[in-house]
Structures are given as C-alpha cells and as structure tokens.
C-alpha positions as YAML, in Angstrom:
chain: A
units: angstrom
residues:
- id: 1
  name: MET
  ca: [21.94, 19.41, -2.71]
- id: 2
  name: THR
  ca: [23.68, 20.82, -5.77]
- id: 3
  name: ASP
  ca: [27.27, 21.44, -6.81]
- id: 4
  name: THR
  ca: [26.49, 23.78, -9.68]
- id: 5
  name: VAL
  ca: [27.01, 27.54, -9.78]
- id: 6
  name: PRO
  ca: [23.93, 29.74, -10.37]
- id: 7
  name: ARG
  ca: [23.96, 31.01, -13.93]
- id: 8
  name: THR
  ca: [24.53, 34.72, -14.49]
- id: 9
  name: ALA
  ca: [23.40, 37.11, -17.18]
- id: 10
  name: SER
  ca: [26.75, 36.64, -18.93]
- id: 11
  name: THR
  ca: [26.21, 32.87, -19.40]
- id: 12
  name: PRO
  ca: [25.18, 31.97, -22.98]
- id: 13
  name: LYS
  ca: [21.55, 30.88, -23.44]
- id: 14
  name: LEU
  ca: [20.78, 27.76, -25.40]
- id: 15
  name: ALA
  ca: [18.28, 27.91, -28.23]
- id: 16
  name: ARG
  ca: [15.64, 25.21, -28.45]
- id: 17
  name: ARG
  ca: [16.17, 23.00, -31.45]
- id: 18
  name: ARG
  ca: [15.11, 19.56, -32.57]
- id: 19
  name: LEU
  ca: [17.57, 16.95, -33.79]
- id: 20
  name: LEU
  ca: [17.16, 13.41, -35.07]
- id: 21
  name: VAL
  ca: [19.03, 10.66, -33.29]
- id: 22
  name: SER
  ca: [22.01, 9.61, -35.39]
- id: 23
  name: ALA
  ca: [22.05, 6.20, -37.03]
- id: 24
  name: GLY
  ca: [25.00, 5.22, -34.85]
- id: 25
  name: LEU
  ca: [23.22, 6.12, -31.63]
- id: 26
  name: ALA
  ca: [20.04, 4.38, -32.76]
- id: 27
  name: ALA
  ca: [22.03, 1.26, -33.54]
- id: 28
  name: ALA
  ca: [23.64, 1.33, -30.11]
- id: 29
  name: PHE
  ca: [20.27, 1.92, -28.43]
- id: 30
  name: PRO
  ca: [17.59, 0.26, -30.61]
- id: 31
  name: GLY
  ca: [14.75, 1.69, -28.54]
- id: 32
  name: LEU
  ca: [15.75, 5.20, -29.59]
- id: 33
  name: ALA
  ca: [15.21, 4.79, -33.33]
- id: 34
  name: ARG
  ca: [13.43, 7.85, -34.75]
- id: 35
  name: ALA
  ca: [13.33, 9.48, -31.33]
- id: 36
  name: THR
  ca: [13.28, 13.27, -31.18]
- id: 37
  name: VAL
  ca: [16.13, 14.97, -29.40]
- id: 38
  name: ILE
  ca: [15.45, 18.34, -27.84]
- id: 39
  name: ALA
  ca: [18.01, 20.88, -26.68]
- id: 40
  name: GLU
  ca: [16.57, 22.96, -23.87]
- id: 41
  name: THR
  ca: [17.51, 26.12, -22.06]
- id: 42
  name: ARG
  ca: [19.60, 25.50, -18.95]
- id: 43
  name: GLY
  ca: [16.56, 26.10, -16.79]
- id: 44
  name: ASP
  ca: [14.77, 23.14, -18.34]
- id: 45
  name: ARG
  ca: [17.74, 20.86, -18.82]
- id: 46
  name: GLU
  ca: [18.41, 17.84, -16.68]
- id: 47
  name: SER
  ca: [21.45, 17.73, -14.43]
- id: 48
  name: LEU
  ca: [24.44, 16.64, -16.49]
- id: 49
  name: ALA
  ca: [26.51, 14.78, -13.95]
- id: 50
  name: LEU
  ca: [28.31, 11.52, -13.44]
- id: 51
  name: TRP
  ca: [28.03, 10.52, -9.81]
- id: 52
  name: TYR
  ca: [29.15, 7.63, -7.61]
- id: 53
  name: ASP
  ca: [28.58, 6.46, -4.06]
- id: 54
  name: GLN
  ca: [32.07, 5.02, -3.61]
- id: 55
  name: PRO
  ca: [35.66, 6.21, -4.16]
- id: 56
  name: ALA
  ca: [37.49, 5.16, -7.32]
- id: 57
  name: GLY
  ca: [39.43, 1.93, -7.16]
- id: 58
  name: GLN
  ca: [40.78, 1.48, -10.67]
- id: 59
  name: TRP
  ca: [42.15, 4.35, -12.76]
- id: 60
  name: LEU
  ca: [39.17, 3.89, -15.09]
- id: 61
  name: GLU
  ca: [36.81, 4.90, -12.28]
- id: 62
  name: ALA
  ca: [38.49, 8.23, -11.49]
- id: 63
  name: LEU
  ca: [36.87, 11.45, -12.74]
- id: 64
  name: PRO
  ca: [38.70, 13.47, -15.42]
- id: 65
  name: VAL
  ca: [39.17, 17.24, -15.51]
- id: 66
  name: GLY
  ca: [41.27, 19.20, -17.98]
- id: 67
  name: ASN
  ca: [41.74, 22.53, -19.72]
- id: 68
  name: GLY
  ca: [43.20, 21.31, -23.02]
- id: 69
  name: ARG
  ca: [46.78, 21.50, -21.74]
- id: 70
  name: VAL
  ca: [46.78, 20.22, -18.16]
- id: 71
  name: GLY
  ca: [44.57, 17.38, -16.99]
- id: 72
  name: ALA
  ca: [43.97, 15.23, -13.95]
- id: 73
  name: MET
  ca: [42.18, 12.07, -12.84]
- id: 74
  name: VAL
  ca: [40.49, 12.60, -9.46]
- id: 75
  name: PHE
  ca: [39.94, 9.42, -7.42]
- id: 76
  name: GLY
  ca: [37.77, 10.95, -4.69]
- id: 77
  name: ARG
  ca: [39.28, 8.84, -1.93]
- id: 78
  name: VAL
  ca: [38.72, 9.75, 1.70]
- id: 79
  name: ALA
  ca: [41.73, 8.93, 3.88]
- id: 80
  name: GLN
  ca: [44.18, 9.45, 1.02]
- id: 81
  name: GLU
  ca: [43.12, 11.44, -2.02]
- id: 82
  name: ARG
  ca: [44.90, 10.63, -5.27]
- id: 83
  name: VAL
  ca: [45.10, 13.08, -8.17]
- id: 84
  name: GLN
  ca: [46.97, 11.82, -11.24]
- id: 85
  name: LEU
  ca: [48.45, 14.59, -13.39]
- id: 86
  name: ASN
  ca: [48.91, 15.03, -17.15]
- id: 87
  name: GLU
  ca: [50.53, 17.70, -19.32]
- id: 88
  name: ASP
  ca: [49.87, 17.57, -23.05]
- id: 89
  name: THR
  ca: [53.50, 17.85, -24.24]
- id: 90
  name: LEU
  ca: [54.98, 15.28, -21.86]
- id: 91
  name: TYR
  ca: [55.97, 12.60, -24.35]
- id: 92
  name: ALA
  ca: [58.91, 10.21, -24.24]
- id: 93
  name: GLY
  ca: [62.09, 10.74, -26.25]
- id: 94
  name: GLY
  ca: [62.92, 14.01, -27.97]
- id: 95
  name: PRO
  ca: [63.45, 15.58, -31.39]
- id: 96
  name: TYR
  ca: [64.75, 13.14, -33.99]
- id: 97
  name: ASN
  ca: [65.05, 12.66, -37.76]
- id: 98
  name: PRO
  ca: [62.65, 9.89, -38.82]
- id: 99
  name: ASN
  ca: [63.98, 9.59, -42.38]
- id: 100
  name: ASN
  ca: [64.99, 6.06, -43.33]
- id: 101
  name: PRO
  ca: [68.30, 6.13, -45.27]
- id: 102
  name: GLN
  ca: [67.39, 2.87, -47.03]
- id: 103
  name: PHE
  ca: [64.27, 4.34, -48.62]
- id: 104
  name: HIS
  ca: [65.82, 5.59, -51.87]
- id: 105
  name: ASP
  ca: [67.48, 2.30, -52.77]
- id: 106
  name: ALA
  ca: [64.52, 0.18, -51.64]
- id: 107
  name: LEU
  ca: [61.82, 1.95, -53.64]
- id: 108
  name: PRO
  ca: [62.68, 0.46, -57.09]
- id: 109
  name: LYS
  ca: [63.14, -2.97, -55.52]
- id: 110
  name: VAL
  ca: [59.69, -2.82, -53.92]
- id: 111
  name: ARG
  ca: [58.16, -1.73, -57.22]
- id: 112
  name: ALA
  ca: [59.89, -4.60, -59.04]
- id: 113
  name: LEU
  ca: [58.62, -7.13, -56.50]
- id: 114
  name: ILE
  ca: [55.10, -5.85, -56.92]
- id: 115
  name: ASP
  ca: [55.39, -6.11, -60.70]
- id: 116
  name: GLN
  ca: [56.48, -9.74, -60.23]
- id: 117
  name: GLY
  ca: [53.48, -10.46, -58.03]
- id: 118
  name: LYS
  ca: [55.68, -11.02, -54.98]
- id: 119
  name: TYR
  ca: [53.48, -8.99, -52.66]
- id: 120
  name: LYS
  ca: [54.63, -10.45, -49.35]
- id: 121
  name: GLU
  ca: [58.29, -9.88, -50.23]
- id: 122
  name: ALA
  ca: [57.44, -6.33, -51.28]
- id: 123
  name: SER
  ca: [55.58, -5.71, -48.04]
- id: 124
  name: ASP
  ca: [58.37, -7.15, -45.88]
- id: 125
  name: LEU
  ca: [61.03, -5.03, -47.61]
- id: 126
  name: ALA
  ca: [58.91, -1.87, -47.37]
- id: 127
  name: ALA
  ca: [58.33, -2.49, -43.66]
- id: 128
  name: VAL
  ca: [62.08, -2.52, -43.06]
- id: 129
  name: ALA
  ca: [63.41, -0.01, -45.55]
- id: 130
  name: MET
  ca: [60.59, 2.45, -46.27]
- id: 131
  name: ILE
  ca: [59.11, 3.13, -42.84]
- id: 132
  name: GLY
  ca: [60.35, 6.01, -40.70]
- id: 133
  name: LYS
  ca: [62.82, 5.33, -37.90]
- id: 134
  name: PRO
  ca: [61.79, 4.35, -35.31]
- id: 135
  name: GLY
  ca: [58.72, 2.54, -36.58]
- id: 136
  name: THR
  ca: [56.59, 3.82, -33.72]
- id: 137
  name: GLN
  ca: [55.57, 7.16, -32.28]
- id: 138
  name: MET
  ca: [56.76, 8.38, -28.91]
- id: 139
  name: PRO
  ca: [54.38, 7.30, -26.10]
- id: 140
  name: PHE
  ca: [52.60, 9.86, -23.96]
- id: 141
  name: GLY
  ca: [53.61, 9.97, -20.30]
- id: 142
  name: ALA
  ca: [51.84, 10.95, -17.09]
- id: 143
  name: ALA
  ca: [53.17, 13.75, -14.88]
- id: 144
  name: GLY
  ca: [52.94, 11.79, -11.63]
- id: 145
  name: ASP
  ca: [50.46, 11.68, -8.74]
- id: 146
  name: LEU
  ca: [49.58, 13.96, -5.87]
- id: 147
  name: LEU
  ca: [48.77, 11.95, -2.74]
- id: 148
  name: LEU
  ca: [47.03, 13.76, 0.12]
- id: 149
  name: ASP
  ca: [47.17, 11.78, 3.39]
- id: 150
  name: PHE
  ca: [44.51, 13.00, 5.83]
- id: 151
  name: ILE
  ca: [45.01, 12.77, 9.57]
- id: 152
  name: GLY
  ca: [42.21, 12.08, 12.05]
- id: 153
  name: LEU
  ca: [39.45, 10.80, 9.76]
- id: 154
  name: THR
  ca: [37.69, 7.69, 11.04]
- id: 155
  name: GLY
  ca: [35.12, 7.05, 8.32]
- id: 156
  name: ALA
  ca: [32.96, 8.56, 5.59]
- id: 157
  name: ALA
  ca: [29.19, 8.81, 5.91]
- id: 158
  name: GLY
  ca: [26.92, 10.11, 3.15]
- id: 159
  name: TYR
  ca: [29.72, 9.72, 0.61]
- id: 160
  name: ARG
  ca: [29.19, 11.15, -2.89]
- id: 161
  name: ARG
  ca: [31.53, 12.08, -5.71]
- id: 162
  name: ARG
  ca: [30.43, 13.60, -8.99]
- id: 163
  name: LEU
  ca: [31.61, 15.27, -12.15]
- id: 164
  name: ASP
  ca: [29.25, 18.03, -13.23]
- id: 165
  name: LEU
  ca: [29.66, 18.31, -17.00]
- id: 166
  name: ASP
  ca: [27.99, 21.73, -17.05]
- id: 167
  name: THR
  ca: [30.64, 23.23, -14.76]
- id: 168
  name: ALA
  ca: [33.52, 20.78, -15.39]
- id: 169
  name: ILE
  ca: [34.08, 20.48, -11.63]
- id: 170
  name: ALA
  ca: [34.71, 17.19, -9.82]
- id: 171
  name: VAL
  ca: [33.25, 17.25, -6.31]
- id: 172
  name: THR
  ca: [33.68, 14.83, -3.39]
- id: 173
  name: ARG
  ca: [31.45, 15.13, -0.29]
- id: 174
  name: PHE
  ca: [31.27, 13.12, 2.92]
- id: 175
  name: SER
  ca: [30.88, 13.53, 6.64]
- id: 176
  name: ASN
  ca: [32.88, 12.19, 9.56]
- id: 177
  name: GLY
  ca: [30.98, 12.52, 12.82]
- id: 178
  name: LYS
  ca: [29.43, 16.00, 12.85]
- id: 179
  name: ALA
  ca: [32.00, 17.41, 10.43]
- id: 180
  name: GLN
  ca: [31.33, 17.81, 6.70]
- id: 181
  name: TYR
  ca: [34.08, 17.77, 4.09]
- id: 182
  name: VAL
  ca: [33.92, 19.02, 0.50]
- id: 183
  name: ARG
  ca: [36.63, 18.88, -2.17]
- id: 184
  name: GLU
  ca: [36.26, 20.59, -5.54]
- id: 185
  name: VAL
  ca: [38.70, 20.09, -8.43]
- id: 186
  name: PHE
  ca: [38.81, 21.79, -11.81]
- id: 187
  name: ALA
  ca: [41.36, 22.68, -14.49]
- id: 188
  name: SER
  ca: [41.13, 26.37, -15.31]
- id: 189
  name: VAL
  ca: [41.78, 27.78, -18.77]
- id: 190
  name: PRO
  ca: [41.93, 31.41, -17.59]
- id: 191
  name: GLY
  ca: [44.11, 30.44, -14.62]
- id: 192
  name: GLN
  ca: [46.22, 27.85, -16.48]
- id: 193
  name: ALA
  ca: [46.30, 25.72, -13.33]
- id: 194
  name: LEU
  ca: [44.64, 22.77, -11.70]
- id: 195
  name: VAL
  ca: [42.64, 24.07, -8.74]
- id: 196
  name: MET
  ca: [41.64, 21.97, -5.74]
- id: 197
  name: ARG
  ca: [39.53, 23.48, -2.96]
- id: 198
  name: LEU
  ca: [39.17, 21.63, 0.35]
- id: 199
  name: THR
  ca: [36.78, 22.77, 3.08]
- id: 200
  name: ALA
  ca: [35.71, 21.44, 6.49]
- id: 201
  name: THR
  ca: [32.62, 22.61, 8.38]
- id: 202
  name: GLY
  ca: [30.66, 21.50, 11.42]
- id: 203
  name: GLY
  ca: [33.68, 21.61, 13.68]
- id: 204
  name: GLY
  ca: [35.92, 19.62, 11.34]
- id: 205
  name: LEU
  ca: [39.49, 20.55, 10.50]
- id: 206
  name: LEU
  ca: [41.80, 19.80, 7.60]
- id: 207
  name: ASN
  ca: [45.00, 18.06, 8.61]
- id: 208
  name: PHE
  ca: [46.94, 16.44, 5.80]
- id: 209
  name: ASP
  ca: [50.34, 15.87, 4.19]
- id: 210
  name: LEU
  ca: [50.67, 16.31, 0.44]
- id: 211
  name: GLY
  ca: [53.34, 14.33, -1.38]
- id: 212
  name: TYR
  ca: [54.31, 13.73, -5.00]
- id: 213
  name: ARG
  ca: [54.78, 10.30, -6.56]
- id: 214
  name: HIS
  ca: [56.88, 10.08, -9.70]
- id: 215
  name: PRO
  ca: [55.37, 8.69, -12.94]
- id: 216
  name: ALA
  ca: [55.37, 4.92, -13.36]
- id: 217
  name: ASP
  ca: [53.77, 2.38, -15.67]
- id: 218
  name: ALA
  ca: [50.05, 3.05, -15.62]
- id: 219
  name: LYS
  ca: [47.57, 0.40, -14.49]
- id: 220
  name: TYR
  ca: [44.25, 1.23, -16.11]
- id: 221
  name: GLY
  ca: [42.15, -1.55, -14.61]
- id: 222
  name: ASP
  ca: [40.18, -4.49, -15.95]
- id: 223
  name: THR
  ca: [39.30, -3.96, -19.62]
- id: 224
  name: ARG
  ca: [38.46, -7.59, -20.44]
- id: 225
  name: TYR
  ca: [35.21, -8.30, -22.19]
- id: 226
  name: GLU
  ca: [33.87, -11.76, -21.33]
- id: 227
  name: GLY
  ca: [30.18, -11.83, -22.13]
- id: 228
  name: ALA
  ca: [28.88, -9.14, -19.80]
- id: 229
  name: ASN
  ca: [30.82, -5.91, -19.81]
- id: 230
  name: GLN
  ca: [33.22, -6.36, -16.90]
- id: 231
  name: ALA
  ca: [34.78, -2.93, -17.41]
- id: 232
  name: ALA
  ca: [31.45, -1.27, -16.63]
- id: 233
  name: ARG
  ca: [31.27, -2.83, -13.19]
- id: 234
  name: ALA
  ca: [33.00, -0.48, -10.81]
- id: 235
  name: VAL
  ca: [35.29, -2.03, -8.25]
- id: 236
  name: GLY
  ca: [35.42, 1.00, -5.98]
- id: 237
  name: ALA
  ca: [37.71, 1.45, -2.99]
- id: 238
  name: ALA
  ca: [37.40, 1.43, 0.78]
- id: 239
  name: TRP
  ca: [37.31, 4.80, 2.51]
- id: 240
  name: ASP
  ca: [40.75, 4.20, 4.05]
- id: 241
  name: VAL
  ca: [42.58, 2.82, 1.00]
- id: 242
  name: SER
  ca: [46.16, 4.13, 0.77]
- id: 243
  name: GLU
  ca: [48.99, 3.89, -1.75]
- id: 244
  name: PRO
  ca: [52.72, 4.39, -1.10]
- id: 245
  name: LEU
  ca: [54.64, 7.44, -2.25]
- id: 246
  name: ALA
  ca: [57.38, 5.11, -3.53]
- id: 247
  name: ALA
  ca: [60.03, 7.60, -2.47]
- id: 248
  name: GLY
  ca: [62.57, 4.78, -2.18]
- id: 249
  name: SER
  ca: [62.33, 4.07, -5.92]
- id: 250
  name: ARG
  ca: [62.25, 7.70, -6.99]
- id: 251
  name: PRO
  ca: [64.52, 8.20, -10.04]
- id: 252
  name: ALA
  ca: [67.62, 10.34, -9.62]
- id: 253
  name: SER
  ca: [66.21, 12.61, -12.33]
- id: 254
  name: VAL
  ca: [63.32, 13.64, -10.05]
- id: 255
  name: ALA
  ca: [63.98, 16.40, -7.50]
- id: 256
  name: ILE
  ca: [61.41, 17.70, -4.99]
- id: 257
  name: ARG
  ca: [61.97, 20.69, -2.75]
- id: 258
  name: PRO
  ca: [60.18, 23.59, -1.01]
- id: 259
  name: ASP
  ca: [59.82, 26.58, -3.32]
- id: 260
  name: GLY
  ca: [58.59, 29.59, -1.40]
- id: 261
  name: ASP
  ca: [55.69, 30.14, 0.97]
- id: 262
  name: GLY
  ca: [53.57, 26.98, 1.12]
- id: 263
  name: ALA
  ca: [54.88, 25.72, -2.22]
- id: 264
  name: LEU
  ca: [56.52, 22.54, -3.45]
- id: 265
  name: LEU
  ca: [58.50, 22.27, -6.69]
- id: 266
  name: VAL
  ca: [58.99, 19.03, -8.61]
- id: 267
  name: GLU
  ca: [61.51, 18.75, -11.44]
- id: 268
  name: GLY
  ca: [62.02, 15.69, -13.61]
- id: 269
  name: ARG
  ca: [62.81, 14.31, -17.04]
- id: 270
  name: ASN
  ca: [60.86, 12.25, -19.49]
- id: 271
  name: ILE
  ca: [61.98, 8.75, -20.46]
- id: 272
  name: ALA
  ca: [63.79, 7.44, -23.53]
- id: 273
  name: ALA
  ca: [61.81, 5.27, -25.94]
- id: 274
  name: ALA
  ca: [62.46, 3.20, -29.08]
- id: 275
  name: GLY
  ca: [66.11, 4.25, -29.14]
- id: 276
  name: ILE
  ca: [65.31, 7.98, -28.90]
- id: 277
  name: PRO
  ca: [67.03, 9.52, -25.86]
- id: 278
  name: SER
  ca: [65.24, 11.57, -23.23]
- id: 279
  name: ALA
  ca: [65.23, 15.28, -24.05]
- id: 280
  name: LEU
  ca: [62.27, 16.85, -22.21]
- id: 281
  name: ARG
  ca: [62.35, 18.37, -18.76]
- id: 282
  name: TYR
  ca: [59.13, 18.82, -16.82]
- id: 283
  name: ALA
  ca: [58.09, 20.68, -13.69]
- id: 284
  name: VAL
  ca: [55.12, 20.53, -11.32]
- id: 285
  name: ARG
  ca: [54.55, 23.21, -8.69]
- id: 286
  name: ILE
  ca: [51.95, 22.97, -5.96]
- id: 287
  name: ARG
  ca: [51.12, 26.06, -3.95]
- id: 288
  name: ALA
  ca: [48.75, 25.90, -0.97]
- id: 289
  name: VAL
  ca: [46.88, 28.92, 0.38]
- id: 290
  name: GLY
  ca: [44.33, 29.03, 3.18]
- id: 291
  name: ASP
  ca: [43.87, 29.30, 6.91]
- id: 292
  name: GLY
  ca: [45.59, 27.11, 9.48]
- id: 293
  name: ARG
  ca: [49.30, 26.33, 9.34]
- id: 294
  name: ILE
  ca: [50.70, 25.57, 5.89]
- id: 295
  name: THR
  ca: [54.37, 24.70, 5.52]
- id: 296
  name: ALA
  ca: [56.55, 23.05, 2.88]
- id: 297
  name: VAL
  ca: [58.93, 20.62, 4.59]
- id: 298
  name: ASN
  ca: [61.46, 18.54, 2.64]
- id: 299
  name: ASP
  ca: [59.39, 16.80, -0.08]
- id: 300
  name: GLN
  ca: [55.90, 17.49, 1.31]
- id: 301
  name: ILE
  ca: [53.40, 20.22, 2.09]
- id: 302
  name: GLN
  ca: [51.92, 19.95, 5.58]
- id: 303
  name: VAL
  ca: [48.53, 21.49, 6.43]
- id: 304
  name: ARG
  ca: [47.35, 21.64, 10.03]
- id: 305
  name: ASP
  ca: [44.16, 22.92, 11.71]
- id: 306
  name: ALA
  ca: [42.69, 24.51, 8.57]
- id: 307
  name: THR
  ca: [39.04, 24.86, 7.54]
- id: 308
  name: ALA
  ca: [39.62, 26.00, 3.93]
- id: 309
  name: VAL
  ca: [42.64, 25.34, 1.70]
- id: 310
  name: THR
  ca: [43.13, 25.92, -2.03]
- id: 311
  name: LEU
  ca: [45.81, 24.00, -3.91]
- id: 312
  name: LEU
  ca: [47.08, 25.58, -7.13]
- id: 313
  name: VAL
  ca: [48.88, 23.03, -9.29]
- id: 314
  name: ALA
  ca: [50.83, 24.09, -12.37]
- id: 315
  name: CYS
  ca: [52.50, 21.71, -14.85]
- id: 316
  name: ALA
  ca: [54.80, 22.44, -17.80]
- id: 317
  name: THR
  ca: [57.60, 20.95, -19.90]
- id: 318
  name: SER
  ca: [60.55, 22.32, -21.85]
- id: 319
  name: HIS
  ca: [58.72, 21.66, -25.14]
- id: 320
  name: VAL
  ca: [58.73, 24.57, -27.60]
- id: 321
  name: ASN
  ca: [57.98, 22.72, -30.84]
- id: 322
  name: TYR
  ca: [58.78, 19.38, -32.50]
- id: 323
  name: ALA
  ca: [62.45, 20.33, -32.89]
- id: 324
  name: ASP
  ca: [63.07, 22.49, -29.81]
- id: 325
  name: THR
  ca: [62.98, 21.48, -26.13]
- id: 326
  name: SER
  ca: [64.76, 24.50, -24.67]
- id: 327
  name: ALA
  ca: [61.87, 26.13, -22.75]
- id: 328
  name: ASP
  ca: [62.10, 26.71, -18.99]
- id: 329
  name: PRO
  ca: [59.33, 24.68, -17.29]
- id: 330
  name: VAL
  ca: [60.21, 25.94, -13.81]
- id: 331
  name: ALA
  ca: [59.63, 29.57, -14.83]
- id: 332
  name: LYS
  ca: [56.28, 28.59, -16.34]
- id: 333
  name: VAL
  ca: [54.94, 26.73, -13.30]
- id: 334
  name: ARG
  ca: [56.07, 29.45, -10.91]
- id: 335
  name: ALA
  ca: [54.35, 32.11, -13.00]
- id: 336
  name: HIS
  ca: [51.09, 30.14, -13.40]
- id: 337
  name: SER
  ca: [50.77, 28.98, -9.78]
- id: 338
  name: ASP
  ca: [51.68, 32.35, -8.27]
- id: 339
  name: ALA
  ca: [49.28, 34.19, -10.59]
- id: 340
  name: ALA
  ca: [46.46, 31.81, -9.67]
- id: 341
  name: ALA
  ca: [47.27, 32.17, -5.96]
- id: 342
  name: ARG
  ca: [46.66, 35.92, -6.18]
- id: 343
  name: ILE
  ca: [43.07, 35.38, -7.32]
- id: 344
  name: PRO
  ca: [40.35, 34.60, -4.72]
- id: 345
  name: TYR
  ca: [38.95, 31.09, -5.07]
- id: 346
  name: ARG
  ca: [35.42, 32.29, -5.82]
- id: 347
  name: ARG
  ca: [36.68, 34.32, -8.76]
- id: 348
  name: LEU
  ca: [38.87, 31.46, -10.03]
- id: 349
  name: ARG
  ca: [35.80, 29.23, -9.97]
- id: 350
  name: GLU
  ca: [33.49, 31.74, -11.64]
- id: 351
  name: GLU
  ca: [35.97, 32.50, -14.42]
- id: 352
  name: HIS
  ca: [36.54, 28.78, -15.00]
- id: 353
  name: VAL
  ca: [32.81, 28.02, -15.22]
- id: 354
  name: GLN
  ca: [32.18, 30.96, -17.54]
- id: 355
  name: ALA
  ca: [34.98, 29.90, -19.90]
- id: 356
  name: HIS
  ca: [33.81, 26.28, -19.90]
- id: 357
  name: GLN
  ca: [30.14, 27.06, -20.45]
- id: 358
  name: GLY
  ca: [30.98, 29.38, -23.32]
- id: 359
  name: LEU
  ca: [31.88, 26.22, -25.26]
- id: 360
  name: PHE
  ca: [29.96, 23.44, -23.54]
- id: 361
  name: GLY
  ca: [26.73, 25.43, -23.39]
- id: 362
  name: ARG
  ca: [26.38, 25.68, -27.16]
- id: 363
  name: MET
  ca: [24.66, 22.30, -27.38]
- id: 364
  name: SER
  ca: [22.19, 20.39, -25.23]
- id: 365
  name: ILE
  ca: [20.43, 17.09, -25.84]
- id: 366
  name: ARG
  ca: [17.56, 15.28, -24.15]
- id: 367
  name: LEU
  ca: [16.41, 11.72, -24.85]
- id: 368
  name: GLY
  ca: [13.49, 9.86, -23.36]
- id: 369
  name: ALA
  ca: [10.72, 10.96, -21.01]
- id: 370
  name: ALA
  ca: [11.28, 13.87, -18.67]
- id: 371
  name: SER
  ca: [10.77, 11.54, -15.71]
- id: 372
  name: ALA
  ca: [13.88, 9.58, -16.73]
- id: 373
  name: GLN
  ca: [16.18, 12.59, -16.54]
- id: 374
  name: ALA
  ca: [16.62, 12.41, -12.75]
- id: 375
  name: ASP
  ca: [17.62, 8.75, -12.43]
- id: 376
  name: PRO
  ca: [18.49, 8.11, -8.76]
- id: 377
  name: ARG
  ca: [21.08, 5.39, -9.50]
- id: 378
  name: PRO
  ca: [24.85, 6.01, -9.49]
- id: 379
  name: THR
  ca: [26.37, 6.19, -12.96]
- id: 380
  name: HIS
  ca: [28.24, 2.88, -12.74]
- id: 381
  name: GLN
  ca: [25.00, 1.07, -11.89]
- id: 382
  name: ARG
  ca: [23.23, 2.65, -14.85]
- id: 383
  name: ILE
  ca: [26.05, 1.60, -17.20]
- id: 384
  name: ALA
  ca: [25.91, -1.99, -15.99]
- id: 385
  name: ALA
  ca: [22.11, -2.10, -16.34]
- id: 386
  name: MET
  ca: [22.23, -0.83, -19.95]
- id: 387
  name: GLU
  ca: [22.91, -4.39, -21.10]
- id: 388
  name: THR
  ca: [19.37, -5.43, -20.20]
- id: 389
  name: ARG
  ca: [17.38, -2.21, -20.16]
- id: 390
  name: PRO
  ca: [17.75, 0.88, -22.42]
- id: 391
  name: ASP
  ca: [18.52, 4.15, -20.65]
- id: 392
  name: PRO
  ca: [17.96, 7.05, -23.10]
- id: 393
  name: ALA
  ca: [18.97, 9.68, -20.55]
- id: 394
  name: LEU
  ca: [22.31, 7.92, -20.07]
- id: 395
  name: ALA
  ca: [22.81, 8.01, -23.84]
- id: 396
  name: ALA
  ca: [22.23, 11.77, -23.76]
- id: 397
  name: LEU
  ca: [24.71, 12.09, -20.93]
- id: 398
  name: TYR
  ca: [27.24, 10.11, -22.99]
- id: 399
  name: VAL
  ca: [26.78, 12.44, -25.97]
- id: 400
  name: GLN
  ca: [27.42, 15.45, -23.79]
...
C-alpha cells in the first residue's frame, strides 16, 4: 500500500552524491561517526514518511502541512477529525511605534553608570528606558480549528495515518465494516489553499457536519523532560474522541455564515497584546465540492450520502505590511477557494506534488544499512527507542 504519486518525466532527478555526516549529527548519534551519507535517485530512495497506528491525542502528535503562508495540523481522528489552521500574518496587536521616548535622556546616564562601574544600575536603567515599547514582540495566533463530526461510524480497523515528506501529503486510512475511508490533506502553493479530500469505498458513505471553532489558548501537550524523554511517548487518542465546538463562548468578533454554494465564511479579529490594540481582521472560507448532498446551514457545512468530497480551505488577514492592515481578507479567501474549486482534485494534487518536489527533491540522504530503511515500527515507537538503540534511518528522516 502506498500513498505516493508515481513520478513523471517532469519531476526533477536527484544526482548521486556522497556527504560526510556533520559533527552535530555524529554527536547526537555516536554510532554514525564517519558514516557515509548517500543521496540516491527517487527509485532507490527509502520511503520518507512519518506514520502512526493511532490518532493524535496531543497537539504535538498531529501532522503538519503548509505552503509557506497557510498551514495546518492534522490530527487524523476517526469519529471527529480536527484540523488546526494557521496563517502566517495572524499576529496579535497591530502597527505601533516602538520608540522609547526616554532613550535620549537615559543614554548619557547609562554611560556614566558604566564608567563608575555600576553595571547593575546601568543594566536596570537601560532595561526601562532604552528598550523599545512594548518590551516584547507580538505573539503569533492560530486561525482556529475545523471539526468534522462523522455520522454512522462504529469503529476503525486497520488504522494508519502518515505524512509523506516526498509529497507533503498527510493521509489517514481506516475501515469500518466493509467500507474503507481515506482522507488526504495538503497545503497547495499553486492553489493557495488547504485541500482535504475524503473518500469512501466498499459501500461506505460520507456523512458529516463541519464546524469552525474560534482560536483559543493552545495546549501543546506534555513537554516535560524527566529522565526518559516523555515528549517522545505518544499519548494517542481513541477512535471516537470528540471535542466541543465551544460555540457558547464564541467571541462577538467572530461571525460565521453560509457564503454561496456549499461554502462557509468565517470572519474574526486578532487579539490585543502588551497594550497594543487589535488591528487585524482575518477570514477563513471553506468550500465543499463533491457528490451527495452538500449544504451550508447556519454555522456549519452538512454533507450527506457522499462517496467523494473535497474541502478547499482559504485563510487570509488584512495585513499589507508592518504599518498597514487595510487589506480585504474576505475578498482574498473567496478568490482563492473559488479558484481552487474550479480545478479537478487530481490536478490540484499533481500540481501541488510537482511544486513541492521541485524544492524538496533537490537533496536526499541515506544513513545505515539498506535493510534499516524500511523499519516496520510506527514513528513514535522509533523515537522512544532511540534512547537505547541508534536508528540511523530515523536520523536521515529527521534531516529531511
């Protein structure tokens, strides 16, 4: 079973070349000192994939996709899929003048204190009077979550989720009875949209409600280090785990409404921070195309009796530059999602893979024996085992 796309004549070939393992990598993996690293053609290269046999529990376990502007964390959950969204200009606050008016008068005083050997006093004064205002940068913010609640599923056999680094596509597969379900997610540079393809075969149907959850304080998971690396030990999630939409606590600044055929439009504002008021507006538009019945009702998209559905998700803010937040994010997301919806899924996928491989395919690395390249263990198990047993192929995967 493979989730990769066959390479075409237009895909760049990789030249064979030999590299020495860097000192940093050799220090991290002592068994690799003076090892030879070989970059192969795609035909000879091992599968470059992170894969797991359980859905993501913590945020840290979700699989990332992105196109440099829009990104997502894909949890690969069965009964309720969660896709957390990001847009690269969605920061808190807004344009501001960071100049500290006390700087001019404080500079000679700080110099004098230094000349007198009063370094702490000089440091304390500089921290108050010579640092920009505010004394911190604006924090980055998430663009909310898409929650897809599936109707009629009773379990998940043969579950697998993976992120293929060679195609930059996150794939979730499982079966329920005789039906097989596949979900593919990628962030397209040519299409300027997040694309999610859902299919059901073997008599299965897609019945789900898609809702949007506003951004909130992120919970990244357990990052404590107490002897053994606890962060490397995946918690996972049950097949039927579900999170609330939190519609009751939705801020007044967030508005969700139907926006054309099978489309949902979200509008919101960023938050204030460190005394800098909110100035950015953001928009998320989700358009669904496929068979079955697809309707946008109130604050959700409902899909019934479908076998193939493509979700086109566009995100944008009113950011123009560091001093200008006057752009129209709604116009942007409508244009991007509608343009992507006019392109057949197969072509969207092919153009995405070609664009990604044009950059990613310029370098390949192989460490260790060829027999180690097809390790049968899920990625989280390999990470946990690295503490007691070197895994050169995992190191190569990390480099990629």
